[in-house]
TITORGU-159679 format. One record per residue: residue number from 1; residue in one letter; x negated, y negated, z of N, C-alpha, C, O in turn. Coordinates in steps of 0.1 Angstrom, whole numbers, plus 2048, in hexadecimal, padded with zeros to 3 digits. Layout:
// residues N
ATOM seq type n.c1 n.c2 n.c3 ca.c1 ca.c2 ca.c3 c.c1 c.c2 c.c3 o.c1 o.c2 o.c3
ATOM NUM    A    X    Y    Z     X     Y     Z    X    Y    Z    X    Y    Z
...
// end
This chain:
// residues 258
ATOM seq type n.c1 n.c2 n.c3 ca.c1 ca.c2 ca.c3 c.c1 c.c2 c.c3 o.c1 o.c2 o.c3
ATOM   1    M  776  8D1  7EE   77A   8C7   7F9  777  8CD  806  77A  8D9  809
ATOM   2    S  771  8C6  80F   76F   8CA   81D  775  8C0  826  779  8B5  822
ATOM   3    E  776  8C3  833   77C   8BA   83C  775  8AD  83D  77B  8A2  840
ATOM   4    K  768  8AD  83B   760   8A1   83C  764  897  831  760  88B  832
ATOM   5    D  76A  89C  826   76E   893   81C  779  888  820  77A  87E  819
ATOM   6    L  77F  88B  82B   788   881   831  781  876  838  788  86C  83C
ATOM   7    S  775  877  83B   76D   86D   841  76C  861  838  76A  862  82C
ATOM   8    L  76D  855  83F   76B   848   837  75F  841  83C  75E  834  83B
ATOM   9    D  756  848  843   749   841   848  742  839  83D  740  83F  832
ATOM  10    G  73F  82D  840   738   824   836  741  81E  82C  73C  816  824
ATOM  11    K  74E  821  82C   757   81B   821  75C  80E  826  75F  80C  832
ATOM  12    V  75D  805  81D   764   7F8   81F  772  7F8  819  773  7FB  80D
ATOM  13    V  77C  7F5  821   78A   7F6   81D  791  7E9  81F  790  7E2  829
ATOM  14    L  798  7E4  815   7A1   7D9   816  7AF  7DE  816  7B4  7E4  80C
ATOM  15    V  7B6  7DB  820   7C5   7DE   821  7CD  7D2  821  7CC  7C9  82A
ATOM  16    A  7D4  7D0  816   7DD   7C5   814  7EB  7C8  81B  7EF  7D3  81B
ATOM  17    G  7F0  7BE  822   7FD   7C0   829  7FA  7C9  835  802  7D2  838
ATOM  18    A  7F0  7C6  83D   7EB   7CF   848  7F0  7CA  856  7EB  7CF  860
ATOM  19    S  7F8  7C0  856   7FC   7BA   863  806  7C2  86B  808  7BF  877
ATOM  20    R  80D  7CB  864   817   7D3   86B  81B  7DF  862  816  7E0  857
ATOM  21    G  823  7E8  868   829   7F3   860  81E  7FC  85A  815  800  860
ATOM  22    I  821  800  84D   818   809   846  80A  804  846  800  80B  848
ATOM  23    G  808  7F7  843   7FB   7F1   842  7F3  7F1  84F  7E7  7F5  84F
ATOM  24    E  7FA  7EE  85A   7F3   7EF   867  7EF  7FD  86A  7E4  7FF  86E
ATOM  25    A  7F8  806  868   7F5   814   86B  7EA  819  863  7E1  821  867
ATOM  26    T  7E9  815  856   7DF   819   84D  7D1  814  851  7C7  81B  852
ATOM  27    A  7D1  807  854   7C4   800   858  7BF  807  864  7B2  80A  865
ATOM  28    K  7C7  80B  86E   7C2   811   87A  7BD  81F  878  7B3  824  87D
ATOM  29    R  7C5  827  86F   7C1   834   86C  7B3  835  865  7AB  83D  868
ATOM  30    L  7B2  82C  85B   7A6   82C   853  79A  828  85B  78F  82D  85A
ATOM  31    A  79C  81E  864   791   81A   86D  78D  826  877  781  828  879
ATOM  32    R  797  82D  87C   794   839   885  78C  843  87D  785  84B  884
ATOM  33    N  78C  843  870   785   84D   868  778  847  862  773  84D  858
ATOM  34    G  774  83C  868   766   837   864  766  82B  85B  75B  826  859
ATOM  35    A  771  827  856   770   81B   84C  76E  80E  853  773  80C  85F
ATOM  36    M  768  805  84C   768   7F7   850  774  7F1  849  775  7F0  83D
ATOM  37    V  77E  7EC  851   78B   7E8   84B  78D  7D9  84C  78B  7D3  856
ATOM  38    V  790  7D4  840   794   7C5   83F  7A3  7C5  840  7AA  7C9  836
ATOM  39    V  7A8  7BF  84B   7B6   7BF   84E  7BC  7B2  848  7B7  7A7  84C
ATOM  40    S  7C5  7B2  83F   7CA   7A6   838  7D9  7A6  837  7E0  7B0  835
ATOM  41    S  7DE  799  838   7EC   796   835  7EE  787  835  7E4  780  836
ATOM  42    R  7FA  782  833   7FC   774   833  7F9  76D  840  7F5  762  841
ATOM  43    K  7FC  775  84B   7FB   76F   859  7EE  773  860  7EE  77F  864
ATOM  44    I  7E5  76A  861   7D8   76E   867  7D9  772  875  7D1  77B  87A
ATOM  45    A  7E2  76D  87D   7E3   771   88B  7E7  77F  88D  7E1  786  895
ATOM  46    D  7F0  784  884   7F3   793   884  7E8  79B  880  7E5  7A6  886
ATOM  47    C  7E0  797  876   7D4   79E   872  7C9  79F  87D  7C3  7A9  87F
ATOM  48    D  7C8  793  884   7BE   793   88F  7C2  79D  899  7B9  7A4  89F
ATOM  49    R  7CE  79E  89C   7D3   7A8   8A6  7CF  7B6  8A2  7CA  7BE  8AA
ATOM  50    V  7D2  7BA  896   7D0   7C7   891  7C1  7CA  891  7BC  7D5  896
ATOM  51    A  7B9  7C0  88C   7AA   7C2   88C  7A4  7C4  89A  79C  7CC  89C
ATOM  52    E  7AA  7BC  8A3   7A5   7BC   8B1  7A8  7CA  8B7  7A0  7D0  8BE
ATOM  53    E  7B4  7CF  8B5   7B8   7DC   8BA  7AF  7E7  8B4  7AC  7F1  8BB
ATOM  54    I  7AB  7E6  8A7   7A2   7F0   8A1  795  7EF  8A8  78F  7F9  8AB
ATOM  55    R  78F  7E3  8AA   782   7E2   8B1  782  7E7  8BF  779  7ED  8C3
ATOM  56    K  78E  7E5  8C6   78F   7EA   8D4  78E  7F9  8D4  78A  7FF  8DE
ATOM  57    E  792  800  8CA   792   80E   8C9  785  813  8C3  783  81F  8C1
ATOM  58    G  77B  80A  8C1   76E   80E   8BC  76C  80D  8AE  762  811  8A8
ATOM  59    G  776  808  8A6   775   808   898  76F  7FB  893  76C  7F2  89B
ATOM  60    K  76E  7F9  886   768   7ED   880  773  7E7  877  77A  7ED  86F
ATOM  61    A  775  7DA  87A   780   7D3   872  77E  7C4  874  778  7BF  87D
ATOM  62    R  783  7BD  86A   784   7AE   86A  791  7AA  863  796  7B2  85C
ATOM  63    A  795  79E  866   7A2   799   861  7A0  78E  857  796  787  857
ATOM  64    M  7AA  78D  84D   7AA   782   844  7B8  77F  83F  7C0  788  83F
ATOM  65    T  7BA  773  83B   7C7   76F   835  7C7  774  826  7BD  771  81F
ATOM  66    L  7D2  77A  822   7D3   77E   814  7E2  77F  811  7E9  788  815
ATOM  67    H  7E7  775  80A   7F4   775   804  7F3  77A  7F6  7ED  774  7EE
ATOM  68    L  7F9  786  7F4   7F8   78C   7E7  7FD  784  7DB  7F8  785  7D0
ATOM  69    G  806  77B  7DE   80B   772   7D3  802  766  7D0  805  75E  7C7
ATOM  70    S  7F7  765  7D7   7EE   759   7D6  7E1  75D  7CF  7D9  765  7D4
ATOM  71    A  7DF  757  7C3   7D2   75A   7BC  7C6  755  7C4  7BC  75C  7C4
ATOM  72    E  7C8  74A  7CB   7BD   745   7D3  7B9  74E  7DE  7AD  751  7E0
ATOM  73    D  7C3  754  7E5   7C1   75D   7F0  7BA  76A  7EB  7B1  76F  7F1
ATOM  74    R  7BF  76F  7DF   7B9   77B   7DA  7AA  779  7D6  7A2  782  7DA
ATOM  75    A  7A7  76E  7D0   799   76B   7CC  790  76A  7D9  785  76F  7D9
ATOM  76    K  795  762  7E3   78D   761   7EF  78B  76E  7F6  780  770  7FC
ATOM  77    A  795  777  7F6   794   783   7FD  788  78C  7F7  780  791  7FE
ATOM  78    L  788  78D  7EA   77D   795   7E4  770  78E  7E5  766  795  7E6
ATOM  79    E  76F  781  7E4   763   77A   7E6  75D  77C  7F4  751  77E  7F5
ATOM  80    S  766  77B  7FD   762   77E   80B  75C  78C  80E  752  78D  814
ATOM  81    I  763  796  808   75F   7A3   80A  751  7A5  803  748  7AC  808
ATOM  82    K  750  7A0  7F7   743   7A1   7F0  738  79A  7F8  72C  7A0  7F8
ATOM  83    S  73B  78F  7FE   731   788   805  72D  78F  813  722  790  816
ATOM  84    E  738  793  81A   736   799   827  732  7A7  828  729  7AB  82E
ATOM  85    E  739  7AF  820   737   7BE   820  72F  7C3  814  728  7CD  815
ATOM  86    G  72F  7BB  809   727   7BF   7FE  72D  7CA  7F5  727  7CD  7EB
ATOM  87    R  738  7CF  7F9   73E   7DA   7F1  74D  7DB  7F4  751  7D6  7FF
ATOM  88    L  755  7E2  7EC   762   7E5   7EF  765  7F3  7EA  763  7F6  7DE
ATOM  89    D  768  7FD  7F3   76A   80B   7EF  779  80E  7ED  77C  817  7E5
ATOM  90    V  781  808  7F5   78F   80C   7F5  798  7FF  7F6  795  7F6  7FE
ATOM  91    L  7A2  7FE  7ED   7AC   7F4   7EE  7BA  7FA  7F0  7BD  803  7E8
ATOM  92    V  7C1  7F6  7FA   7CE   7FA   7FC  7D8  7EF  7FA  7D8  7E5  801
ATOM  93    N  7E0  7EF  7EF   7E9   7E5   7EB  7F7  7E9  7F2  7FF  7F0  7ED
ATOM  94    N  7F9  7E3  7FE   804   7E7   806  80F  7DC  807  81B  7DF  80A
ATOM  95    G  80C  7CF  805   816   7C5   808  822  7C6  7FE  820  7C9  7F2
ATOM  96    A  82D  7C3  803   839   7C3   7FA  844  7BA  800  844  7B7  80C
ATOM  97    T  84E  7B6  7F7   859   7AE   7FC  865  7B3  7F4  864  7B8  7E9
ATOM  98    S  871  7B0  7FA   87E   7B3   7F3  888  7A9  7F8  890  7AC  800
ATOM  99    P  887  79D  7F2   88F   791   7F7  89E  792  7F3  8A6  78A  7F8
ATOM 100    Y  8A2  79A  7EA   8B0   79B   7E5  8B5  7A9  7E6  8AF  7B2  7E1
ATOM 101    F  8C1  7AA  7EC   8C9   7B7   7EC  8D6  7B4  7E6  8DF  7AD  7EC
ATOM 102    G  8D9  7BB  7DB   8E5   7B9   7D4  8E4  7BE  7C5  8DA  7C4  7C2
ATOM 103    A  8EF  7BC  7BE   8EF   7C0   7B0  8E3  7BA  7A8  8E1  7AF  7A9
ATOM 104    A  8DD  7C3  7A0   8D1   7BE   798  8D4  7B2  78F  8CC  7A9  78E
ATOM 105    A  8E0  7B3  789   8E3   7A8   77F  8E5  79A  786  8E5  790  780
ATOM 106    D  8E7  79B  793   8E9   78E   79B  8DC  789  7A2  8DC  780  7AA
ATOM 107    T  8D1  790  79F   8C4   78C   7A5  8C0  77D  7A2  8BF  77A  797
ATOM 108    P  8BE  775  7AC   8BA   767   7AA  8AC  768  7A4  8A3  770  7A8
ATOM 109    E  8A9  75E  79B   89C   75E   795  890  75C  79F  886  762  79D
ATOM 110    D  893  754  7A9   888   752   7B3  885  75E  7BB  87A  761  7BE
ATOM 111    A  88F  766  7BD   88D   773   7C5  886  77D  7BC  87D  784  7C0
ATOM 112    W  889  77D  7AF   882   785   7A5  873  782  7A5  86A  78A  7A6
ATOM 113    D  870  775  7A4   863   770   7A3  85B  774  7B0  84F  778  7AF
ATOM 114    K  861  771  7BB   85A   775   7C8  857  784  7C9  84C  788  7CD
ATOM 115    T  861  78C  7C5   85F   79A   7C5  853  79F  7BD  84B  7A7  7C1
ATOM 116    F  853  79A  7B0   848   79E   7A7  83B  798  7AA  830  79E  7A8
ATOM 117    D  83B  78C  7B0   82E   785   7B4  827  78E  7BE  81B  790  7BE
ATOM 118    V  82F  792  7C8   829   799   7D4  827  7A8  7D1  81D  7AE  7D5
ATOM 119    N  831  7AE  7CB   831   7BD   7C9  829  7C2  7BD  825  7CD  7BD
ATOM 120    L  827  7B9  7B3   821   7BE   7A7  815  7B5  7A2  80A  7B9  7A1
ATOM 121    K  818  7A8  7A0   80D   79F   79B  802  79E  7A5  7F6  7A0  7A1
ATOM 122    G  805  79C  7B2   7FA   79C   7BC  7F1  7A8  7BC  7E5  7A7  7BB
ATOM 123    P  7F8  7B4  7BE   7F0   7C1   7BE  7E8  7C3  7B1  7DD  7C8  7B1
ATOM 124    F  7EE  7BF  7A5   7E7   7C1   799  7DA  7B9  798  7CF  7BE  795
ATOM 125    F  7DB  7AC  79B   7CF   7A4   79A  7C5  7A6  7A6  7B9  7A4  7A4
ATOM 126    L  7CA  7AA  7B2   7C1   7AE   7BC  7B9  7BA  7B8  7AD  7BB  7BB
ATOM 127    S  7C0  7C4  7B2   7BA   7D0   7AD  7B0  7CD  7A2  7A5  7D2  7A2
ATOM 128    S  7B3  7C4  799   7AA   7C0   78F  79D  7BB  794  792  7BE  78F
ATOM 129    D  79E  7B2  79E   792   7AC   7A4  78A  7B7  7AC  77E  7B7  7AC
ATOM 130    A  792  7C0  7B3   78C   7CB   7BB  784  7D4  7B2  779  7D9  7B5
ATOM 131    I  789  7D7  7A6   783   7E0   79D  775  7DB  799  76C  7E2  798
ATOM 132    K  774  7CE  796   767   7C8   793  75D  7CA  79E  752  7CD  79B
ATOM 133    L  761  7C9  7AA   758   7CB   7B5  755  7D9  7B7  749  7DD  7BA
ATOM 134    M  75F  7E2  7B5   75C   7F0   7B7  753  7F5  7AC  74A  7FE  7AF
ATOM 135    K  754  7F0  7A0   74B   7F4   795  73C  7F2  798  733  7F9  794
ATOM 136    E  73A  7E7  7A0   72C   7E3   7A3  725  7EE  7AC  719  7EF  7AD
ATOM 137    T  72E  7F5  7B4   728   7FE   7BE  72C  80D  7BB  72B  815  7C4
ATOM 138    G  730  810  7AF   732   81E   7AA  740  824  7AC  742  830  7AA
ATOM 139    G  74A  81B  7AF   758   821   7AF  75F  81E  7BC  75A  816  7C5
ATOM 140    G  76B  824  7BD   773   822   7C9  781  828  7C7  783  82F  7BD
ATOM 141    S  78A  824  7D0   797   82A   7D0  7A1  81E  7D2  79F  817  7DC
ATOM 142    I  7AB  81E  7CA   7B6   814   7CC  7C3  81C  7CF  7C6  825  7C8
ATOM 143    V  7CA  818  7DA   7D7   81E   7DD  7E1  814  7DD  7E1  80A  7E4
ATOM 144    N  7EB  816  7D4   7F6   80C   7D2  802  812  7DA  807  81D  7D6
ATOM 145    V  807  80B  7E3   813   80F   7EB  81F  80B  7E3  824  7FF  7E3
ATOM 146    A  825  814  7DC   831   812   7D4  83D  816  7DC  83F  811  7E7
ATOM 147    S  846  81E  7D6   852   822   7DE  859  82C  7D5  858  82D  7C9
ATOM 148    I  861  834  7DC   86A   83E   7D5  874  836  7CC  87A  83B  7C3
ATOM 149    N  876  829  7D0   87F   821   7C8  879  81E  7BA  881  81B  7B1
ATOM 150    G  86C  820  7B9   866   81F   7AC  868  82C  7A3  866  82B  797
ATOM 151    V  86C  836  7A9   86F   843   7A3  87E  844  7A0  882  848  795
ATOM 152    R  886  840  7AA   895   840   7A8  89A  833  7AF  898  832  7BB
ATOM 153    P  8A0  82A  7A7   8A4   81D   7AD  8AC  81E  7B9  8B5  826  7BB
ATOM 154    G  8A9  815  7C3   8B1   814   7CF  8BD  80C  7CD  8BD  802  7C5
ATOM 155    F  8C8  810  7D3   8D5   809   7D2  8D4  7FA  7D7  8CF  7F8  7E2
ATOM 156    F  8D8  7F1  7CE   8D7   7E3   7D1  8C9  7DE  7D3  8C7  7D3  7DA
ATOM 157    Q  8BF  7E5  7CE   8B1   7E0   7CF  8AA  7E0  7C1  8A0  7E6  7BF
ATOM 158    G  8B1  7DA  7B8   8AD   7DA   7AA  89F  7D5  7A7  897  7DC  7A2
ATOM 159    A  89D  7C8  7AB   890   7C2   7A8  885  7C9  7B0  87A  7CB  7AA
ATOM 160    Y  887  7CC  7BC   87D   7D4   7C4  87A  7E1  7BD  86E  7E4  7BB
ATOM 161    S  884  7E8  7B9   882   7F5   7B2  87A  7F4  7A5  871  7FC  7A2
ATOM 162    I  87E  7EA  79D   877   7E7   791  868  7E4  793  85F  7E9  78C
ATOM 163    S  865  7DC  79E   858   7D8   7A1  84F  7E4  7A5  844  7E5  7A2
ATOM 164    K  856  7ED  7AC   84E   7F9   7B1  84C  803  7A5  842  80A  7A5
ATOM 165    A  856  804  79C   854   80C   790  848  807  788  840  80F  783
ATOM 166    A  847  7FA  787   83C   7F4   780  82F  7F6  787  825  7F8  780
ATOM 167    M  82F  7F6  794   823   7F9   79B  81E  807  799  812  80A  797
ATOM 168    I  827  811  797   823   81E   794  81D  81F  786  813  825  784
ATOM 169    S  823  817  77C   81D   816   76F  80F  810  76F  806  814  768
ATOM 170    M  80E  805  778   801   7FF   779  7F7  809  77E  7EB  808  77A
ATOM 171    T  7FB  811  787   7F2   81C   78D  7ED  824  781  7E1  827  781
ATOM 172    H  7F6  828  778   7F2   831   76D  7E8  82A  764  7DE  830  760
ATOM 173    V  7EB  81D  761   7E2   815   758  7D4  814  75E  7CA  816  757
ATOM 174    L  7D3  80F  76A   7C6   80D   770  7BE  81A  772  7B2  81A  770
ATOM 175    A  7C5  825  775   7BF   832   777  7B9  836  769  7AE  83B  769
ATOM 176    Q  7C0  835  75F   7BC   839   751  7B0  831  74D  7A7  836  747
ATOM 177    E  7B0  824  750   7A6   81B   74B  799  81B  753  78E  818  74E
ATOM 178    H  799  81F  75F   78E   81E   768  789  82B  76E  780  82B  777
ATOM 179    G  78E  836  76A   788   843   76E  77A  844  76B  772  849  773
ATOM 180    A  776  840  760   768   840   75B  75F  838  764  752  83A  764
ATOM 181    D  764  82E  76B   75D   826   774  75C  82C  782  756  825  78B
ATOM 182    G  761  837  784   761   83E   791  76C  838  79B  76B  83A  7A7
ATOM 183    I  776  832  795   781   82B   79D  78D  833  79B  792  835  790
ATOM 184    R  793  838  7A6   79F   840   7A6  7AB  836  7AB  7A9  82E  7B4
ATOM 185    V  7B6  838  7A4   7C2   82F   7A7  7CE  838  7A9  7D2  83F  79F
ATOM 186    N  7D4  838  7B5   7DF   840   7B7  7EA  838  7BE  7E7  82D  7C4
ATOM 187    A  7F6  83D  7BE   801   836   7C5  807  83F  7CF  808  84B  7CE
ATOM 188    L  80C  839  7DA   814   83F   7E4  822  83B  7E3  824  82F  7E2
ATOM 189    C  82B  844  7E3   83A   840   7E2  841  844  7EF  846  850  7F0
ATOM 190    P  841  83B  7F8   848   83F   805  857  83F  803  85D  838  7FB
ATOM 191    G  85E  847  80B   86C   847   80C  86F  83D  818  867  834  81B
ATOM 192    L  87B  83E  81D   880   835   828  876  836  834  875  841  83A
ATOM 193    T  870  82B  837   866   82B   842  869  820  84C  86F  815  848
ATOM 194    E  866  822  858   869   819   863  860  80D  862  855  80C  869
ATOM 195    T  864  803  85A   85C   7F7   859  866  7EB  859  872  7EC  859
ATOM 196    K  860  7DF  85A   868   7D3   85A  870  7D2  84D  87C  7CD  84D
ATOM 197    L  86A  7D5  842   870   7D4   835  87D  7DD  834  887  7D9  82D
ATOM 198    A  87C  7E8  83B   887   7F2   83A  891  7F1  846  89A  7F9  848
ATOM 199    S  88F  7E7  84E   896   7E6   85B  8A5  7E5  85A  8AD  7EA  862
ATOM 200    A  8AA  7DF  84E   8B8   7DE   84C  8BE  7EC  84B  8CA  7EE  84F
ATOM 201    L  8B7  7F6  846   8BC   803   845  8B9  80B  851  8C2  813  856
ATOM 202    T  8AD  80A  857   8A9   813   862  8B1  80F  86F  8B2  817  878
ATOM 203    S  8B6  803  86F   8BE   7FE   87B  8CC  802  87A  8D4  7FF  883
ATOM 204    N  8D0  807  86F   8DE   80A   86C  8E3  817  874  8DC  821  873
ATOM 205    P  8ED  816  87C   8F1   821   885  8F6  82D  87D  8F7  838  882
ATOM 206    E  8FA  82B  870   8FE   836   868  8F3  83D  861  8F5  847  859
ATOM 207    L  8E7  839  864   8DB   83F   85D  8DA  84E  861  8D6  856  858
ATOM 208    A  8DD  851  86D   8DB   860   871  8E4  869  868  8DF  873  864
ATOM 209    D  8F0  864  866   8F9   86C   85D  8F3  86D  84F  8F4  877  848
ATOM 210    M  8EE  861  84A   8E9   861   83C  8DD  86A  83B  8DB  871  831
ATOM 211    M  8D4  86B  845   8C9   874   845  8CD  882  844  8C7  88A  83D
ATOM 212    K  8D7  886  84C   8DB   894   84C  8E0  898  83E  8DE  8A3  83A
ATOM 213    R  8E6  88F  837   8EB   892   829  8E1  891  81E  8E2  897  814
ATOM 214    N  8D6  889  820   8CD   886   815  8BF  888  818  8B7  888  80E
ATOM 215    F  8BA  88A  824   8AC   88C   827  8AA  89B  82A  8B0  8A1  832
ATOM 216    S  8A0  8A1  823   89D   8AF   827  897  8AF  835  89A  8B8  83D
ATOM 217    L  88E  8A6  838   889   8A4   845  891  899  84C  890  88D  847
ATOM 218    Q  899  89C  856   8A3   893   85A  89E  889  864  8A2  888  870
ATOM 219    R  895  880  85F   890   875   867  88A  86A  85E  887  86D  852
ATOM 220    V  88A  85E  863   884   853   85B  874  855  85C  86F  859  866
ATOM 221    G  86E  852  851   85F   852   851  859  848  85A  85F  83D  85C
ATOM 222    Q  84D  84B  85F   846   841   867  83A  83C  860  835  843  857
ATOM 223    P  836  830  863   82A   82A   85D  81E  834  85D  816  834  853
ATOM 224    E  81D  83B  868   811   845   869  812  850  85F  808  855  85A
ATOM 225    D  81E  854  85B   820   85E   850  81A  859  843  813  861  83C
ATOM 226    M  81C  84C  840   817   847   834  808  844  835  800  846  82B
ATOM 227    A  803  840  841   7F5   83E   843  7ED  84B  840  7E2  84A  83B
ATOM 228    A  7F2  856  844   7EB   863   842  7EA  866  833  7DF  86A  82F
ATOM 229    A  7F4  863  82C   7F3   865   81D  7E9  85B  817  7E2  85F  80E
ATOM 230    I  7E9  84F  81B   7E0   845   816  7D2  849  819  7C9  847  811
ATOM 231    H  7CF  84E  825   7C2   853   829  7BD  85D  81F  7B2  85C  81B
ATOM 232    F  7C6  867  81C   7C2   871   812  7BE  86B  805  7B4  86E  7FF
ATOM 233    L  7C7  862  800   7C4   85B   7F3  7B8  853  7F3  7B1  851  7E8
ATOM 234    A  7B5  84D  7FE   7A9   844   7FF  79C  84C  800  791  847  7FC
ATOM 235    S  79D  858  805   791   85F   808  78C  868  7FD  793  86A  7F2
ATOM 236    D  780  86F  7FE   77B   878   7F4  783  885  7F4  780  88E  7EC
ATOM 237    A  78C  887  7FE   795   893   7FD  79D  893  7F1  7A2  89E  7ED
ATOM 238    S  7A0  888  7EB   7A8   887   7DF  79F  883  7D3  7A3  87C  7CA
ATOM 239    A  792  887  7D3   788   883   7C9  78C  886  7BB  787  880  7B1
ATOM 240    Y  795  890  7B8   798   894   7AB  7A7  890  7A8  7AD  896  79F
ATOM 241    M  7AB  886  7AE   7B9   882   7AD  7BA  873  7A9  7B5  86A  7B0
ATOM 242    T  7C0  870  79E   7C2   862   799  7CE  861  790  7D1  86B  789
ATOM 243    G  7D4  855  790   7E0   853   788  7EC  85A  78D  7F6  85C  785
ATOM 244    Q  7EC  85E  79A   7F7   866   79F  800  85D  7A9  7FB  853  7AE
ATOM 245    S  80C  862  7AA   815   85C   7B4  819  866  7BE  820  870  7BB
ATOM 246    L  815  864  7CA   817   86D   7D5  824  869  7DD  824  85F  7E3
ATOM 247    V  82E  872  7DC   83B   86F   7E3  83B  874  7F1  839  880  7F3
ATOM 248    I  83D  86B  7FA   83E   86F   809  84C  86A  80D  84C  85E  812
ATOM 249    D  856  872  80D   864   86C   80F  86D  875  817  879  872  818
ATOM 250    G  867  87F  81E   870   888   826  87A  890  81E  883  896  823
ATOM 251    G  877  891  811   880   899   808  88C  892  802  895  898  7FE
ATOM 252    I  88C  885  802   897   87D   7FD  899  880  7EE  8A5  883  7EA
ATOM 253    L  88F  880  7E6   890   881   7D8  894  88F  7D4  89A  891  7C9
ATOM 254    T  892  899  7DD   896   8A7   7DA  8A5  8A9  7DC  8AA  8B3  7D8
ATOM 255    R  8AB  8A0  7E3   8BA   8A2   7E7  8C3  89A  7DE  8CF  89B  7E0
ATOM 256    G  8BF  893  7D4   8C8   88C   7CB  8CB  87E  7D0  8C5  87A  7DA
ATOM 257    P  8D4  877  7C9   8D7   869   7CD  8DC  868  7DB  8E3  870  7E0
ATOM 258    L  8D8  85D  7E1   8DD   85A   7EF  8EC  857  7EE  8F2  854  7F9
// end
């Protein structure tokens, strides 16, 4: 591996859930390193903003609507990329939701369905379509943004934790089946990160005390911390890595239960 392996010159990247947080930071970092980035999420106005900011910095980007829970959106996204860019080298499955916080046995069925449609079903079928396109051009890299909750369940986050554990298993399955196609599939498992999804925790005034007791690195992760790891997994710097789950959590898992 050399430093130039981190270059993404000539690569086409689709980032799902790129309108804010980890997805936005990832889209901007990958563009700074040479990628043509397709910025996608449910809200096109937010994607337009991110894409415009990338272009103002001299990068290459365009925006599109992509709701991971919509089969129509997923199909249109891949058709558009095949038509406009002619290839897809990297897919980042970043979108997620957690509509219910409480005891797992009390999870409403509609909250369960929404969680799995967005966190698992959408990324699985988007990956399936992306794999077909990647095979046409000799391979690629898929990065699934899972969670440390998929390794150790989060308190009162049962459905979310189960969906992220399943995403890690999905990573293993697709890596095993498509290595021979030149397609690498890895997962990123973030710890507590300053995003809208985690805002209920990061805005808690008692968080500083909890960090002292439970985080080896006593700070909340930033989207840029996760973007750096995704950059590595997307690039040729990780060319011999597949089927792995990279934990970036400030040392939470090393300290035992929260």
